[in-house]
C-alpha positions, 0 to 999 in steps of 0.5 A, spaced: 500 499 500 505 504 501 508 503 495 502 505 491 501 511 495 508 513 493 507 512 485 500 513 485 499 509 479 496 501 479 495 496 475 489 493 477 489 488 471 496 486 472 494 485 479 488 481 479 492 476 474 498 475 479 493 474 485 488 469 481 492 465 478 493 460 483 485 459 484 481 454 481 477 457 474 470 455 477 473 460 483 475 466 478 468 465 475 465 466 482 468 473 482 465 476 476 461 482 476 456 486 472 459 493 470 463 494 477 457 493 481 456 487 486 451 483 482 454 477 479 454 476 471 450 470 472 444 473 474 443 475 467 442 469 465 437 467 470 433 473 469 433 472 461 431 465 463 425 467 467 423 472 462 422 466 457 420 461 461 414 466 463 413 468 456 412 461 455 407 459 460 403 465 460 402 465 452 400 458 452 395 460 458 392 466 454 389 462 449 388 456 452 380 456 454 379 458 447 382 452 444 379 448 448 372 451 446 373 453 439 378 447 437 376 441 441 369 444 442 368 442 449 363 446 452 365 452 457 364 448 464 369 442 461 374 448 458 374 451 465 374 445 469 380 443 465 383 449 466 383 450 473 385 443 474 391 444 470 393 450 474 392 447 480 397 442 478 402 447 476 402 449 484 402 442 487 408 440 483 413 445 486 413 440 492 416 435 487 421 439 484 423 442 491 424 434 494 428 433 487 432 439 488 434 438 495 435 431 495 438 428 489 440 433 484 440 440 486 438 446 484 442 447 477 441 440 474 434 440 477 432 446 473 435 443 466 432 436 467 425 439 468 426 444 463 427 439 458 420 435 460 418 442 459 420 443 452 417 436 451 410 438 454 410 444 449 412 441 443 407 435 444 401 440 445 403 444 439 402 437 435 396 436 438 393 443 435 394 441 428 388 439 424 392 434 420 395 430 426 390 424 427 382 425 429 379 429 435 381 423 440 388 424 438 388 431 439 385 431 446 390 426 448 396 429 446 393 436 448 392 432 456 399 429 455 402 436 453 399 440 459 401 434 464 408 435 462 408 443 462 405 442 469 411 438 472 416 442 468 413 449 470 411 447 477 418 443 478 423 449 477 418 454 480 421 453 487 428 452 484 430 458 480 428 464 484 433 461 490 438 459 485 439 466 483 439 468 490 445 463 492 449 467 487 450 473 492 455 473 497 452 473 504 454 481 505 451 483 499 443 483 501 441 489 498 444 487 491 440 480 492 434 484 495 434 488 488 435 482 484 429 479 487 425 485 484 429 485 477 426 477 477 419 480 478 419 484 473 422 479 468 416 475 470 411 481 468 414 483 462 414 476 459 407 476 461 405 483 457 409 481 451 406 474 450 399 476 452 399 480 446 403 476 442 400 469 442 392 472 441 395 476 436 398 469 432 391 465 434 386 470 431 390 474 425 395 468 422 390 462 419 393 456 417 390 449 416 384 453 414 383 456 421 385 460 427 392 458 428 393 455 434 399 451 432 403 457 431 400 460 438 402 454 442 409 453 437 412 460 439 412 459 447 415 452 445 421 456 442 421 461 447 422 455 452 427 452 448 431 459 448 430 459 456 434 453 457 439 454 452 440 461 455 440 457 463 445 452 460 450 458 456 451 461 464 453 454 467 460 456 467 459 462 472 454 459 477 455 457 484 452 450 484 451 449 491 450 440 492 444 438 495 444 437 503 437 433 504 431 435 504 428 439 510 421 438 508 422 430 509 426 432 516 420 436 518 415 431 516 418 425 520 420 430 526 411 431 526 410 424 525 414 422 530 412 427 535 404 424 534 407 417 534 410 418 541 405 422 544 400 417 542 404 412 545 406 416 552 400 420 553 397 417 559 404 415 562 408 421 561 407 429 564 404 433 559 408 438 555 407 445 553 407 443 546 405 436 542 411 437 538 416 437 544 414 429 544 419 429 539 425 431 543 427 424 544 430 424 537 430 430 534 434 437 536 430 442 540 432 447 535 429 443 529 422 443 533 422 451 535 423 452 528 417 447 526 413 451 531 415 457 528 413 455 521 406 452 524 404 459 526 405 461 519 402 456 516 396 456 520 395 464 517 395 460 510 389 456 512 384 462 509 388 464 503 386 459 497 379 463 497 383 469 494 387 465 489 380 462 487 378 469 485 384 471 482 385 465 477 378 466 474 379 472 471 381 467 464 374 463 465 370 469 467 373 475 463 375 472 456 368 468 456 365 475 457 368 478 451 368 472 447 360 473 448 359 479 448 363 481 442 363 474 438 359 478 432 365 483 431 370 482 426 376 484 431 374 479 436 380 476 436 384 483 437 379 483 443 382 478 447 388 480 447 387 487 450 386 484 456 393 482 456 397 488 457 393 491 462 393 487 468 401 486 468 403 494 466 398 496 472 401 491 477 408 494 475 405 501 477 402 499 483 408 496 486 412 502 489 405 504 492 404 498 496 410 498 499 409 504 503 402 503 507 400 498 512 403 492 516 405 486 512 398 482 514 394 488 513 396 489 507 394 481 505 387 483 508 386 489 504 389 486 497 383 480 499 378 486 500 380 489 493 380 483 489 372 482 492 371 489 490 373 486 482 368 481 482 363 485 485 365 490 478 364 483 475 357 482 477 355 489 475 358 487 467 355 481 467 348 483 470 348 488 464 350 483 459 344 480 461 340 486 460 343 486 453 341 479 452 334 481 454 333 486 449 336 482 443 330 477 444 325 482 444 327 489 441 331 489 435 325 492 431 325 496 424 319 499 421 318 504 414 315 510 412 313 511 405 312 518 402 312 516 395 306 516 391 305 508 390 306 502 394 312 499 396 314 492 398 321 492 402 325 485 403 329 485 409 333 479 409 327 474 409 322 479 412 317 483 408 315 489 409 309 493 407 308 501 406 302 504 403 303 510 399 303 517 402 306 517 408 303 509 410 307 506 416 309 499 415 309 494 421 314 493 426 318 487 425 324 484 428 330 483 424 336 479 425 343 483 426 347 484 420 349 489 414 343 490 410 346 492 403 342 492 396 335 492 400 330 491 394 324 495 394 318 494 389 313 499 387 307 497 381 312 501 376 319 500 378 324 496 382 330 499 387 336 497 391 337 501 398 343 500 403 340 500 410 347 499 413 348 495 420 341 494 423 345 492 430 343 489 437 337 492 441 336 498 436 329 501 434 330 504 427 325 508 423 326 508 415 323 514 411 323 512 404 322 518 399 322 519 391 327 523 388 329 524 381 335 520 382 331 513 385 328 512 392 332 515 397 332 513 405 333 517 411 335 512 417 333 514 424 335 510 430 329 511 435 332 507 440 340 506 440 343 499 440 345 495 446 352 494 447 357 492 453 364 496 451 370 493 453 373 499 458 368 496 463 373 491 464 378 496 467 375 497 474 376 490 474 383 489 473 384 496 477 382 492 483 384 485 481 391 488 480 392 492 486 389 486 490 394 481 487 400 486 488 398 487 496 397 480 497 401 476 493 408 480 494 407 481 501 405 474 502 412 472 499 415 477 503 412 475 509 413 468 509 420 470 508 421 474 513 418 469 518 421 463 516 428 461 520 434 460 514 433 452 514 425 452 513 424 458 508 423 452 502 418 449 507 414 456 507 415 457 500 412 450 498 406 452 503 405 458 499 404 455 493 400 450 495 395 455 497 394 457 489 393 450 488 387 449 493 385 456 490 384 452 484 381 446 487 375 450 490 373 453 483 372 446 481 368 444 487 364 451 488 363 453 481 363 447 477 359 443 482 354 449 483 351 450 476 349 457 478 348 463 473 355 467 472 353 473 476 351 469 482 357 466 481 361 472 482 357 475 487 358 468 491 365 468 491 366 476 492 362 475 499 366 469 501 372 472 500 370 479 505 368 473 510 375 470 509 378 476 510 374 478 516 377 471 519 384 472 516 384 480 519 382 477 527 387 471 526 392 476 523 391 481 530 393 476 535 399 473 531 406 476 534 411 477 529 418 474 530 425 475 528 428 468 526 435 471 527 434 470 534 434 463 534 441 463 532 443 467 538 439 464 543 442 457 541 449 460 540 448 462 547 446 455 549 452 452 546 457 457 549 454 455 556 455 448 555 462 449 553 464 453 559 460 448 564 455 454 566 450 452 571 445 456 567 446 452 561 439 450 560 435 457 562 435 458 554 433 451 552 426 453 549 424 459 546 419 463 547 415 466 541 411 471 545 417 474 548 420 476 541 420 483 539 413 485 535 417 487 529 419 484 522 426 484 520 425 485 512 
């Protein structure tokens, strides 16, 4: 250092080349940073991989319900049931992925192998969407096989990729690690935004095999998943790869099982213990038992949470079917479906920062549940308007003619015949189907004319005044009752509420789970959090598909259930005491020190009283 200060010159490149020349190449790679920051180069590969994978997943799901209805010709109930069963499977399989990663392959190999399964599922799904490949039975079999493989692929890598990215940072770079997870979450939404714009356009605007090109709409996500796999493998030499150290989830289950068995055997002979998990003390360390108790307190709070996901995951079912019904007679229907894609993720990105600075974590989650209930109340209002529209379509779509000509006129509109007497005679009011009416034939005793009525729209009442001019028969069309229509902008309030609700509920829930879990139990709580999503889809299958209710009553039912659940959750949250998991390290470290010096107080801190921990969350 003195030499450097004297010369005021220092060749950093030469210094590094001499300093690390004796290190293994893998350790040198670990030190590579992005542009002089503390961010490892390896996270760039992980973020790109996540962007492509999310594009693949959400792009495929964006047209999945329409594929079931219009290509496989399933009814809406079956299509919705299969959609939610697939979504549920995608969130049950992360437990399997965590078991494989922690007990057998490690995170890196698990991501690679299950990504290959993921790609195969996409390919099979795309082949099943080609009309020339077999009959309808073959299409159904290939589609279901592809969805199962996709569910195992996406679910299996879900608990591994984010954790693997966090592993790339040194322990002292906690701030950089926190920002990485924000970037990681943004890449998820960026992939979702782009995919839900692109794939509906590919389905509706590109024609192949004589119809909508579902094969291309599924093939592009398959290509993106191949890119995701290639990018992830390309960064192999830069990753920190931790070997599997045994699955803590298995250890937790064994400890719980042993405690139950031991209590059952000795419940009458032995004195009572303060907590039923303490019956495992004969075999398992006290720290593990204390950590499981902390996890159980959080898992109890998870019990009401599936109801939120039951509402949230009905967006595709309720909203896409609403659009497809109301706008099915418009030529730009395919585009209207794609409008929902960018709205939700972009509003999510804009509202993230707002949610970070209000309320405590559990209060934010309760507020998110209320906002989701409001979204379904808004959906109920739209659905009722659609029902009114349907009523109008059946009764009030009329047209009549007023004849100012000196001759009687017979008018043929489609298959309907009108007669208007001369000199301001008025025809009968007759209902005609919605459509464009050009070249309508008008016959008099002496001549025949053709007029263009244009669009006769839903629910309108038209009066057409016919007049004789020198150049033929002219008309003036008046719309006495305006046409019925439900504008797509009515969806905006629903997405405002559901987006704000998701940001406050989902991101806060992940943050809360991480902050309240001991270091060795974070994967257990993450698995529990993902399971709430799976059970939410199961609730939809049981309630919505089994009840057979009207759509608006179903929306209102779910909104009411979520309000009730949010009240229960708020009461549970009121009695919850925030803990600092790091306090366990301090307590058990003190116990270890006391044992080493033979202190007489060595047992005073053997049990941790969670109620004595400070009421604050270490974020």
